[in-house]
LUMMIKOL-175716 format. One record per residue: residue in one letter; x, y, z of N, C-alpha, C, O in turn. Coordinates in steps of 0.05 Angstrom, whole numbers, padded with zeros to 5 digits, always signed. Layout:
aXYZXYZXYZXYZ...
This chain:
m+00002+00296+00102+00018+00316+00093+00047+00311+00081+00064+00298+00094k+00051+00320+00061+00077+00314+00044+00097+00335+00029+00087+00350+00012y+00123+00338+00035+00135+00352+00022+00146+00347+00001+00164+00330+00003v+00142+00359-00026+00151+00355-00053+00177+00378-00060+00180+00402-00061e+00191+00358-00063+00213+00378-00073+00224+00376-00094+00237+00355-00097m+00224+00390-00111+00228+00396-00141+00256+00406-00151+00260+00429-00143l+00276+00395-00165+00293+00409-00170+00290+00413-00204+00282+00396-00220t+00297+00436-00209+00293+00447-00235+00300+00471-00247+00318+00479-00232d+00298+00491-00268+00321+00512-00280+00302+00529-00266+00278+00528-00262a+00323+00545-00259+00314+00579-00244+00289+00589-00249+00273+00598-00233e+00284+00584-00289+00271+00594-00300+00248+00591-00295+00231+00606-00304s+00242+00574-00282+00212+00552-00272+00200+00553-00246+00179+00543-00237a+00219+00569-00238+00209+00589-00204+00181+00595-00208+00163+00585-00194e+00176+00613-00227+00156+00635-00227+00130+00613-00240+00108+00623-00234k+00127+00595-00250+00117+00568-00255+00107+00554-00231+00083+00552-00224v+00125+00545-00222+00120+00534-00194+00107+00550-00175+00087+00541-00165s+00115+00575-00166+00101+00593-00157+00072+00591-00158+00057+00583-00140a+00067+00599-00180+00038+00597-00195+00028+00575-00190+00008+00580-00176i+00030+00546-00194+00025+00527-00183+00009+00523-00154-00013+00516-00146a+00040+00535-00141+00031+00532-00115+00009+00551-00098-00004+00546-00078e+00012+00578-00118-00015+00592-00105-00047+00580-00115-00068+00583-00103k-00044+00568-00137-00071+00562-00143-00078+00541-00139-00099+00533-00149h-00062+00523-00121-00066+00501-00101-00076+00511-00075-00092+00497-00063e-00067+00536-00066-00061+00548-00044-00060+00521-00017-00074+00512+00000i-00026+00516-00031-00009+00498-00003-00007+00510+00010-00011+00534+00010a+00000+00495+00025+00016+00507+00056+00034+00515+00062+00034+00527+00083d+00059+00512+00046+00081+00529+00040+00095+00523+00018+00095+00501+00007f+00110+00543+00011+00129+00537-00014+00152+00555-00015+00149+00579-00014r+00176+00545-00018+00208+00563-00013+00219+00550-00029+00219+00527-00037l+00237+00578-00036+00250+00567-00066+00281+00564-00047+00281+00568-00023g+00298+00558-00057+00324+00546-00047+00349+00558-00070+00343+00568-00091v+00371+00556-00061+00395+00581-00077+00398+00568-00104+00397+00543-00105v+00401+00582-00126+00414+00571-00154+00431+00561-00160+00448+00578-00166g+00443+00536-00162+00464+00529-00172+00482+00536-00192+00471+00553-00206k+00503+00530-00198+00516+00540-00222+00507+00527-00245+00512+00538-00267d+00495+00507-00245+00483+00501-00268+00456+00513-00273+00443+00503-00292n+00448+00530-00262+00421+00541-00265+00402+00525-00254+00379+00530-00261m+00405+00505-00237+00383+00486-00221+00376+00504-00197+00389+00521-00185q+00353+00496-00195+00344+00510-00167+00328+00488-00156+00312+00474-00167p+00336+00488-00130+00316+00471-00107+00289+00488-00100+00288+00512-00094m+00267+00469-00103+00240+00486-00091+00224+00466-00080+00220+00442-00086r+00216+00481-00059+00191+00455-00032+00172+00471-00033+00169+00495-00035l+00153+00447-00032+00121+00455-00027+00108+00433-00011+00103+00409-00016l+00105+00447+00010+00084+00432+00043+00059+00421+00027+00047+00440+00016v+00047+00399+00022+00019+00393+00014+00012+00380+00027+00024+00363+00039t-00013+00387+00026-00021+00366+00041-00036+00341+00026-00031+00343+00002e-00050+00320+00032-00052+00299+00019-00071+00296-00002-00067+00283-00023d-00095+00310+00005-00124+00314-00014-00118+00334-00039-00132+00339-00059k-00086+00347-00029-00082+00367-00056-00054+00354-00066-00036+00368-00075l-00052+00330-00062-00018+00321-00080-00021+00313-00100-00001+00314-00114q-00040+00302-00111-00045+00284-00146-00051+00310-00163-00042+00314-00185s-00066+00325-00150-00065+00349-00172-00037+00363-00171-00027+00364-00193v-00023+00373-00150-00002+00383-00149+00020+00376-00165+00034+00390-00179l+00021+00348-00158+00042+00327-00171+00035+00330-00206+00053+00331-00223d+00014+00331-00211+00007+00325-00243+00013+00354-00247+00025+00357-00268a+00010+00376-00235+00021+00402-00251+00043+00405-00252+00052+00421-00269l+00062+00390-00233+00098+00403-00231+00107+00376-00256+00127+00378-00270q+00089+00354-00257+00105+00340-00282+00092+00347-00307+00090+00329-00324m+00080+00372-00314+00082+00380-00342+00107+00400-00349+00113+00407-00372l+00123+00410-00322+00144+00422-00328+00163+00398-00331+00175+00400-00352l+00170+00376-00317+00181+00363-00322+00189+00350-00358+00211+00347-00370d+00161+00345-00365+00161+00344-00392+00179+00356-00413+00191+00344-00430k+00180+00389-00406+00198+00403-00420+00233+00404-00408+00253+00410-00421h+00230+00397-00388+00261+00392-00375+00261+00368-00357+00253+00361-00334p+00278+00354-00387+00288+00339-00372+00304+00322-00352+00304+00298-00348a+00318+00344-00340+00338+00346-00329+00324+00346-00293+00334+00335-00273a+00304+00360-00294+00288+00368-00270+00276+00337-00255+00272+00317-00268r+00273+00338-00223+00265+00318-00216+00253+00329-00192+00260+00350-00180i+00226+00305-00185+00209+00311-00167+00216+00297-00142+00222+00275-00150v+00218+00297-00115+00216+00275-00093+00198+00286-00076+00195+00309-00070v+00180+00258-00068+00157+00265-00041+00162+00254-00018+00158+00230-00014l+00172+00274+00003+00175+00260+00028+00161+00257+00049+00153+00280+00056p+00153+00238+00066+00125+00243+00079+00140+00268+00107+00163+00278+00109v+00120+00270+00121+00114+00290+00136+00102+00276+00168+00078+00271+00173e+00120+00273+00182+00115+00254+00207+00101+00281+00233+00093+00274+00255i+00101+00294+00229+00096+00317+00241+00093+00343+00238+00111+00357+00229s+00073+00350+00243+00062+00384+00229+00054+00400+00260+00043+00390+00279l+00065+00429+00257+00055+00451+00273+00056+00477+00263+00075+00487+00251p+00033+00486+00269+00011+00474+00292-00006+00460+00280-00008+00465+00256k-00024+00440+00292-00033+00421+00287-00059+00431+00267-00074+00450+00273p-00063+00417+00245-00085+00420+00229-00108+00426+00242-00110+00425+00266t-00125+00432+00227-00160+00440+00235-00173+00413+00238-00160+00394+00229e-00200+00406+00249-00208+00377+00243-00217+00383+00212-00212+00364+00197e-00226+00403+00203-00238+00402+00174-00216+00392+00166-00221+00370+00155e-00189+00398+00167-00169+00396+00147-00162+00369+00157-00151+00359+00137l-00161+00355+00171-00152+00330+00174-00180+00306+00163-00179+00282+00160k-00197+00319+00161-00215+00305+00152-00221+00299+00121-00231+00280+00109e-00210+00328+00110-00204+00327+00077-00185+00309+00070-00186+00294+00050e-00164+00310+00090-00132+00297+00084-00145+00263+00092-00136+00244+00080d-00160+00260+00107-00168+00226+00115-00181+00222+00093-00178+00199+00084a-00195+00238+00079-00214+00226+00047-00200+00221+00027-00210+00207+00009a-00175+00230+00024-00159+00235-00002-00158+00208-00009-00166+00190+00005t-00146+00205-00035-00144+00187-00049-00102+00185-00046-00086+00201-00056t-00098+00169-00036-00069+00162-00042-00056+00164-00079-00065+00158-00101a-00034+00175-00070-00026+00197-00100-00021+00175-00118-00006+00158-00108r-00030+00169-00145-00027+00150-00171+00001+00139-00165+00004+00115-00163e+00022+00155-00162+00055+00149-00158+00054+00130-00143+00060+00107-00150a+00045+00138-00117+00054+00119-00093+00037+00093-00100+00050+00072-00103l+00015+00091-00103+00002+00064-00114+00011+00050-00131+00003+00027-00130y+00030+00056-00150+00045+00048-00171+00055+00031-00158+00052+00007-00156e+00076+00053-00143+00100+00040-00127+00096+00017-00117+00108-00004-00120e+00082+00022-00105+00069-00007-00082+00062-00027-00096+00071-00050-00090v+00046-00023-00117+00031-00045-00127+00053-00063-00147+00049-00087-00150e+00073-00049-00160+00088-00059-00181+00105-00073-00168+00117-00090-00180k+00110-00068-00137+00137-00082-00125+00119-00103-00115+00134-00117-00102n+00088-00116-00113+00080-00138-00103+00071-00150-00133+00055-00169-00134s+00080-00139-00156+00066-00162-00178+00094-00170-00195+00093-00176-00218r+00116-00169-00181+00144-00178-00192+00146-00206-00190+00146-00220-00169l+00148-00215-00216+00155-00243-00212+00184-00247-00204+00201-00240-00220d+00190-00258-00182+00220-00259-00167+00222-00284-00158+00206-00301-00165l+00241-00288-00141+00240-00311-00115+00238-00302-00105+00254-00314-00091n+00229-00283-00090+00218-00278-00062+00180-00287-00068+00167-00303-00055f+00172-00271-00091+00144-00291-00088+00143-00321-00094+00127-00335-00082l+00160-00331-00112+00153-00360-00112+00160-00376-00077+00152-00397-00067v+00177-00357-00068+00183-00374-00046+00166-00369-00023+00167-00383-00002l+00149-00348-00027+00117-00339-00012+00098-00356-00020+00081-00365-00005v+00098-00363-00049+00073-00380-00059+00082-00406-00043+00066-00416-00027f+00111-00419-00048+00114-00443-00041+00107-00447-00010+00091-00465-00006l+00118-00432+00012+00113-00432+00038+00089-00421+00043+00089-00418+00068s+00069-00414+00036+00040-00407+00038+00023-00430+00030+00003-00436+00043t+00031-00445+00006+00016-00471-00004+00018-00484+00014-00001-00487+00029i+00041-00496+00020+00045-00518+00044+00035-00509+00071+00021-00525+00084v+00039-00488+00081+00020-00478+00103-00011-00492+00107-00022-00508+00121a-00017-00472+00077-00047-00472+00072-00055-00502+00074-00075-00509+00087a-00031-00524+00055-00043-00555+00053-00050-00562+00084-00071-00568+00094i-00025-00561+00095-00028-00568+00117-00051-00561+00143-00060-00579+00157g-00058-00536+00144-00076-00528+00158-00099-00543+00147-00109-00558+00164i-00114-00544+00120-00141-00556+00112-00133-00583+00115-00140-00586+00138i-00119-00609+00106-00112-00627+00110-00119-00633+00139-00138-00648+00142e-00107-00625+00160-00114-00626+00189-00138-00611+00212-00148-00615+00234n-00139-00589+00185-00168-00585+00202-00164-00557+00218-00179-00547+00234n-00143-00548+00210-00133-00527+00233-00129-00500+00227-00109-00488+00218v-00158-00489+00237-00165-00462+00225-00142-00432+00227-00140-00413+00212a-00131-00436+00244-00105-00417+00258-00087-00421+00231-00085-00404+00213v-00077-00441+00231-00048-00451+00198-00066-00439+00186-00061-00415+00182v-00090-00448+00176-00099-00435+00141-00109-00407+00146-00117-00398+00125i-00112-00394+00162-00113-00369+00170-00090-00357+00161-00089-00339+00144g-00060-00373+00176-00034-00362+00176-00017-00356+00144+00000-00340+00138a-00037-00383+00125-00032-00381+00098-00045-00361+00081-00041-00357+00057m-00068-00347+00102-00084-00328+00083-00074-00299+00088-00077-00280+00073v-00062-00299+00110-00045-00273+00115-00020-00266+00094-00013-00244+00086i-00011-00291+00088+00011-00280+00073+00008-00275+00046+00024-00262+00034a-00017-00287+00034-00035-00279+00012-00017-00269-00003-00019-00245-00007p+00003-00281-00015+00025-00273-00042+00008-00268-00076+00016-00255-00095l-00021-00284-00072-00036-00276-00096-00051-00260-00099-00066-00259-00119l-00052-00240-00075-00073-00209-00078-00055-00188-00084-00068-00167-00088g-00031-00185-00084-00004-00163-00100-00017-00167-00128-00037-00153-00131p-00012-00182-00147-00018-00186-00172-00037-00181-00183-00039-00171-00205n-00064-00194-00159-00092-00188-00169-00099-00152-00178-00111-00143-00198l-00087-00141-00155-00098-00118-00156-00079-00089-00168-00084-00065-00169a-00055-00108-00176-00030-00097-00194-00043-00096-00225-00032-00080-00240f-00064-00111-00234-00075-00119-00263-00098-00096-00255-00100-00075-00268g-00110-00100-00238-00128-00084-00234-00122-00042-00238-00130-00024-00253l-00106-00045-00219-00093-00011-00222-00085-00009-00259-00096+00008-00274g-00065-00029-00268-00052-00025-00296-00078-00020-00311-00075-00002-00329t-00106-00033-00309-00125-00027-00323-00132+00002-00315-00133+00018-00334a-00137+00011-00294-00140+00032-00289-00131+00055-00298-00142+00077-00298l-00109+00049-00307-00083+00064-00314-00072+00063-00344-00054+00075-00355g-00089+00043-00355-00074+00044-00384-00051+00029-00396-00046+00024-00419d-00037+00023-00369-00015+00004-00363-00015-00018-00377-00029-00035-00366i-00005-00026-00401-00002-00049-00415+00021-00066-00401+00017-00087-00390a+00044-00055-00403+00063-00067-00382+00060-00079-00360+00070-00100-00353l+00044-00061-00344+00045-00072-00317+00020-00093-00313+00022-00110-00295m-00004-00093-00330-00016-00115-00340-00011-00141-00344-00023-00159-00333r+00009-00144-00363+00012-00166-00372+00042-00175-00349+00054-00196-00354k+00050-00160-00331+00066-00171-00316+00060-00182-00296+00073-00201-00287s+00033-00169-00282+00018-00180-00267+00001-00197-00272-00006-00211-00253a-00012-00201-00297-00016-00223-00303-00011-00257-00303-00024-00277-00295l+00028-00253-00320+00038-00271-00313+00050-00284-00285+00056-00307-00281t+00052-00263-00268+00068-00272-00242+00039-00276-00225+00045-00286-00203n+00015-00272-00228-00007-00279-00216-00015-00317-00231-00023-00337-00219s-00010-00312-00260-00016-00344-00272+00007-00363-00257+00000-00386-00251v+00034-00355-00252+00056-00373-00251+00050-00383-00217+00056-00405-00210g+00037-00364-00197+00034-00360-00173+00012-00388-00171+00016-00407-00157i-00013-00384-00190-00029-00407-00186-00024-00428-00191-00027-00447-00175v-00008-00431-00225-00003-00453-00228+00018-00467-00202+00012-00487-00190l+00041-00454-00196+00061-00471-00174+00038-00477-00150+00040-00498-00137a+00019-00459-00144+00001-00474-00112-00005-00497-00127+00008-00518-00125i-00022-00494-00142-00039-00527-00151-00023-00546-00152-00026-00566-00138t-00002-00541-00171+00017-00565-00185+00030-00571-00155+00028-00595-00150l+00041-00559-00136+00053-00566-00114+00028-00585-00092+00032-00603-00075s+00006-00573-00099-00017-00585-00075-00019-00611-00089-00017-00630-00073v-00021-00618-00112-00025-00644-00128-00003-00657-00115-00011-00672-00097v+00026-00658-00117+00046-00664-00106+00039-00675-00076+00042-00698-00068i+00030-00655-00063+00032-00662-00035-00001-00679-00030-00003-00690-00008g-00024-00680-00048-00037-00696-00052-00036-00728-00056-00050-00745-00046v-00015-00731-00074-00007-00759-00077+00002-00766-00066-00001-00790-00062s+00030-00746-00046+00045-00766-00030+00036-00761-00003+00053-00758+00015w+00007-00758+00004+00001-00758+00031-00028-00759+00034-00045-00742+00030p-00030-00789+00042-00059-00802+00044-00071-00797+00063-00062-00809+00083f-00094-00777+00069-00106-00772+00079-00144-00774+00077-00156-00781+00056a-00155-00766+00098-00184-00784+00089-00199-00776+00066-00212-00788+00049g-00190-00738+00073-00205-00724+00047-00241-00710+00069-00258-00700+00054k-00244-00711+00084-00266-00704+00105-00262-00685+00121-00268-00686+00145s-00255-00669+00112-00238-00648+00130-00258-00624+00128-00261-00615+00105p-00274-00610+00149-00291-00587+00141-00281-00565+00128-00296-00549+00116e-00252-00561+00128-00233-00541+00124-00233-00545+00091-00233-00526+00076l-00234-00577+00080-00233-00578+00058-00261-00582+00047-00266-00575+00024i-00276-00592+00059-00301-00593+00045-00312-00560+00037-00319-00552+00015a-00311-00552+00053-00323-00517+00058-00311-00508+00032-00324-00491+00022r-00287-00515+00016-00279-00494+00001-00284-00514-00029-00276-00509-00052t-00299-00536-00020-00303-00540-00053-00338-00538-00055-00353-00546-00073q-00343-00526-00032-00381-00520-00042-00373-00485-00047-00358-00468-00037v-00396-00487-00069-00394-00453-00072-00426-00446-00075-00446-00460-00079g-00422-00425-00070-00452-00402-00072-00462-00380-00068-00463-00370-00045l-00469-00372-00084-00472-00335-00081-00466-00319-00050-00469-00295-00046d-00460-00334-00037-00451-00323-00007-00421-00315-00018-00409-00293-00017s-00411-00343-00029-00380-00337-00038-00376-00311-00060-00355-00299-00066v-00398-00308-00069-00392-00286-00103-00390-00261-00081-00372-00245-00081a-00411-00260-00062-00408-00228-00039-00389-00230-00032-00373-00212-00038l-00380-00247-00018-00355-00246-00002-00326-00239-00012-00308-00231+00002a-00326-00247-00049-00302-00239-00058-00301-00213-00061-00283-00197-00058l-00334-00209-00073-00334-00180-00087-00331-00154-00069-00319-00134-00076a-00347-00160-00038-00338-00142-00017-00303-00141-00006-00292-00120+00000s-00286-00170-00006-00262-00172+00004-00245-00154-00029-00226-00138-00027g-00253-00159-00046-00240-00152-00067-00233-00108-00068-00215-00093-00074a-00264-00105-00057-00267-00073-00061-00254-00065-00036-00240-00044-00034a-00259-00081-00018-00250-00067+00007-00215-00072+00009-00203-00063+00028a-00203-00083-00010-00173-00083-00015-00164-00062-00030-00143-00050-00023a-00176-00056-00052-00176-00031-00073-00176-00008-00064-00158+00009-00066l-00206-00006-00049-00198+00015-00016-00180+00022-00009-00165+00040-00016s-00180+00003+00012-00159-00004+00029-00119+00017+00023-00105+00031+00036m-00120+00007-00003-00100+00014-00020-00103+00046-00025-00082+00059-00020t-00129+00062-00035-00130+00080-00043-00131+00109-00022-00128+00133-00026t-00138+00093-00001-00133+00111+00023-00118+00103+00045-00123+00108+00068g-00094+00086+00034-00060+00087+00046-00075+00071+00074-00064+00078+00094l-00088+00060+00077-00094+00042+00107-00078+00009+00107-00090-00013+00105s-00071+00010+00108-00040-00017+00102-00058-00029+00122-00073-00045+00111s-00062-00029+00149-00065-00041+00172-00092-00055+00159-00093-00080+00160v-00110-00044+00148-00138-00054+00143-00125-00079+00120-00134-00102+00124l-00108-00078+00100-00109-00093+00086-00097-00124+00097-00092-00142+00080v-00093-00128+00120-00083-00155+00131-00111-00162+00133-00120-00182+00121g-00125-00149+00145-00157-00159+00147-00174-00162+00120-00197-00172+00121v-00167-00157+00105-00175-00160+00078-00164-00188+00058-00177-00199+00041m-00135-00194+00069-00124-00216+00063-00134-00240+00069-00138-00261+00056v-00139-00233+00094-00155-00261+00105-00178-00275+00091-00182-00299+00084a-00196-00245+00089-00223-00254+00079-00223-00256+00047-00246-00263+00042v-00209-00254+00021-00200-00256+00005-00201-00290+00003-00220-00305-00004a-00174-00297+00011-00170-00322+00013-00167-00334-00021-00185-00346-00033l-00142-00326-00032-00143-00336-00057-00133-00364-00063-00138-00381-00080l-00110-00361-00035-00094-00385-00047-00108-00416-00028-00099-00438-00033p-00128-00414-00009-00130-00440-00004-00157-00455-00015-00162-00478-00008p-00174-00439-00034-00185-00451-00066-00165-00468-00076-00167-00492-00077a-00140-00452-00087-00124-00465-00105-00113-00488-00096-00111-00507-00111v-00105-00487-00071-00089-00509-00055-00114-00530-00054-00107-00553-00058t-00140-00528-00050-00157-00547-00047-00162-00563-00075-00168-00587-00076l-00161-00550-00092-00158-00560-00122-00138-00573-00120-00141-00598-00119g-00116-00565-00121-00092-00587-00121-00099-00604-00109-00104-00626-00118l-00099-00600-00086-00101-00631-00060-00129-00656-00076-00125-00680-00080m-00152-00645-00082-00174-00662-00103-00167-00673-00120-00175-00696-00127l-00149-00656-00133-00136-00670-00159-00114-00693-00158-00109-00711-00173g-00099-00685-00131-00078-00705-00128-00085-00728-00114-00067-00745-00112h-00117-00737-00100-00130-00747-00087-00152-00762-00105-00164-00780-00094g-00157-00757-00127-00172-00764-00150-00202-00764-00139-00215-00784-00143k-00212-00743-00127-00234-00727-00126-00244-00708-00150-00254-00686-00145i-00240-00717-00174-00245-00700-00191-00273-00680-00176-00269-00657-00169d-00295-00692-00173-00314-00673-00169-00315-00651-00145-00328-00630-00145l-00298-00660-00124-00298-00643-00106-00273-00616-00118-00274-00594-00107a-00252-00621-00139-00233-00608-00146-00248-00588-00165-00240-00566-00172l-00266-00597-00171-00281-00584-00189-00292-00557-00175-00288-00534-00183g-00306-00565-00155-00318-00550-00138-00301-00526-00128-00306-00502-00129a-00280-00539-00118-00252-00517-00108-00249-00500-00132-00244-00476-00132g-00250-00514-00153-00232-00497-00175-00253-00471-00186-00248-00447-00191l-00279-00485-00186-00302-00461-00194-00307-00439-00161-00323-00421-00165l-00298-00441-00135-00295-00423-00117-00266-00406-00123-00264-00384-00112l-00246-00414-00137-00218-00397-00144-00221-00383-00162-00207-00362-00163a-00240-00388-00181-00254-00373-00205-00268-00362-00198-00262-00341-00209i-00291-00356-00181-00306-00337-00169-00288-00319-00157-00288-00295-00165n-00270-00329-00137-00255-00304-00120-00238-00290-00140-00234-00267-00135l-00225-00301-00163-00209-00284-00177-00223-00265-00192-00213-00242-00194v-00249-00271-00204-00268-00253-00219-00272-00235-00206-00263-00214-00215c-00285-00233-00181-00293-00221-00160-00270-00196-00156-00272-00174-00167v-00250-00203-00142-00221-00196-00134-00225-00173-00159-00239-00153-00155n-00213-00177-00179-00216-00160-00203-00228-00142-00210-00222-00118-00213l-00259-00158-00217-00279-00136-00219-00291-00118-00187-00311-00105-00190a-00283-00118-00171-00287-00106-00147-00261-00076-00151-00266-00052-00149s-00242-00087-00156-00217-00069-00156-00223-00052-00172-00222-00028-00169k-00231-00065-00195-00233-00043-00222-00258-00017-00220-00257+00007-00227v-00275-00031-00210-00292-00019-00205-00286+00013-00179-00295+00035-00179v-00265-00004-00157-00263+00026-00138-00242+00043-00156-00245+00067-00160f-00225+00030-00166-00207+00051-00185-00216+00068-00202-00205+00088-00210f-00237+00058-00208-00258+00071-00228-00273+00094-00214-00273+00116-00226v-00288+00092-00185-00300+00105-00165-00283+00124-00160-00288+00148-00164k-00260+00116-00151-00248+00134-00140-00226+00154-00156-00207+00166-00146d-00232+00154-00174-00218+00167-00203-00190+00163-00207-00176+00183-00210i-00180+00138-00207-00144+00132-00213-00143+00139-00237-00155+00123-00251r-00133+00158-00250-00137+00160-00283-00099+00166-00282-00084+00175-00265p-00097+00156-00307-00070+00178-00324-00075+00201-00320-00097+00209-00313r-00050+00217-00325-00047+00246-00317-00056+00257-00347-00073+00275-00348t-00048+00248-00367-00059+00261-00402-00084+00255-00411-00091+00231-00408w-00099+00271-00423-00120+00273-00430-00122+00244-00446-00135+00226-00435w-00109+00237-00473-00105+00230-00488-00099+00198-00469-00106+00177-00480q-00088+00195-00445-00082+00168-00438-00109+00163-00420-00119+00141-00417k-00118+00186-00411-00151+00181-00394-00169+00164-00412-00180+00143-00406k-00171+00179-00439-00191+00168-00462-00189+00142-00458-00205+00128-00446k-00160+00134-00471-00145+00110-00476-00152+00088-00453-00157+00065-00460a-00153+00097-00425-00155+00080-00400-00178+00080-00395-00181+00061-00380k-00200+00090-00398-00229+00094-00398-00240+00077-00410-00256+00062-00399r-00232+00073-00439-00243+00053-00453-00235+00020-00449-00245-00002-00453a-00214+00028-00440-00201-00005-00421-00210-00016-00403-00208-00040-00399m-00224+00006-00383-00234-00003-00361-00255-00010-00375-00259-00035-00378v-00274+00006-00388-00302-00006-00388-00303-00030-00397-00316-00049-00388i-00283-00029-00423-00288-00064-00431-00276-00088-00415-00279-00112-00422y-00261-00078-00390-00251-00104-00374-00271-00102-00360-00279-00125-00358i-00285-00087-00348-00305-00095-00325-00332-00107-00334-00346-00120-00319l-00338-00100-00364-00354-00110-00381-00345-00143-00382-00360-00158-00370a-00323-00153-00393-00310-00174-00392-00313-00189-00363-00321-00212-00364w-00309-00179-00341-00308-00192-00312-00341-00199-00312-00351-00221-00310l-00350-00179-00316-00381-00179-00304-00385-00196-00327-00375-00215-00316v-00390-00203-00346-00402-00228-00362-00394-00253-00353-00410-00270-00347t-00362-00255-00350-00353-00286-00330-00359-00282-00310-00345-00297-00297l-00378-00267-00292-00385-00281-00271-00403-00283-00268-00412-00296-00249i-00425-00266-00294-00455-00284-00286-00450-00312-00302-00469-00328-00299i-00428-00321-00318-00425-00347-00334-00415-00363-00299-00427-00384-00293l-00403-00356-00287-00390-00380-00261-00412-00378-00245-00412-00397-00229v-00438-00357-00243-00460-00367-00236-00483-00379-00242-00501-00387-00228f-00480-00380-00268-00500-00403-00278-00485-00426-00275-00498-00446-00269f-00464-00429-00277-00449-00456-00267-00454-00470-00229-00459-00492-00219i-00450-00442-00219-00464-00453-00186-00489-00469-00187-00492-00492-00180y-00510-00451-00198-00536-00461-00205-00538-00492-00222-00554-00510-00216g-00523-00492-00239-00519-00520-00261-00508-00539-00232-00526-00554-00224r-00481-00540-00217-00473-00555-00200-00495-00557-00181-00502-00580-00178r-00508-00540-00168-00524-00546-00149-00547-00562-00159-00556-00581-00146a-00557-00555-00179-00579-00572-00197-00579-00606-00192-00597-00619-00182l-00552-00614-00204-00544-00634-00209-00538-00644-00183-00547-00666-00180t-00526-00636-00165-00528-00655-00140-00545-00656-00119-00539-00665-00097t-00566-00647-00124-00595-00649-00116-00609-00661-00128-00633-00662-00120
């Protein structure tokens, strides 16, 4: 449940009241009209109705540039909602604006992101070389590369070119930094190159495709339903960073064949995470607000899904081709 506070001109009170009545919200209150003719209004809205209410209220924002909308969380609400109301709220999709704010923050190319990639790369490299599973899992949980990939999927769903470009740049820089740093570690750190953790990430099969698809879908689903605690487990499963680190280590160690295997696994993970997240956003009806934006975003979503699907099919052929050459 959320409190939606709106500050707009007093003449809009009837329109806001009509929106509240149409969506059958829990409570609607009007504040005192100020000297500037602006009036605060407060609506108590359940999660399952939040997005539709916000869309309706934003139509008023378009007509009144001075108007503002603020969404506040509700920690406790009494009397307690019924079991049916709880089920409806649990099934609700997180508001588009809240999703955007979360993924946009994780797609920024700033010092924090670069430091996280740097540190997680070192942690992953040590864990892989020393065959320490706990250390590798620690690097997975940091998972700095997952944010930009999910942001790219949401940007596609909303038709937001700016978010797509920013997340693609952030993701590319993160991957290049991880691989480059791993190459340096591979050159300067002598190791046998027979660690099971290392070898495991140079071998790619259809199970890798299934795992990456399931993990990408779970990551997007956990975001749209607000289950942030699930996301940590998803980060461990997706593991975008360890294949990138393995690729760099093998290149630095001069083992090109194993590096190709790690590179193929990284490509599979990237494609599957993006493909699965786009499908989830599409199924969960994450769309822009206006109809012309929806039409544009739907076209872009279909194109990108097909493009990622074709890329995945090509990579699967590479998997079979590589397996045929090694047998």
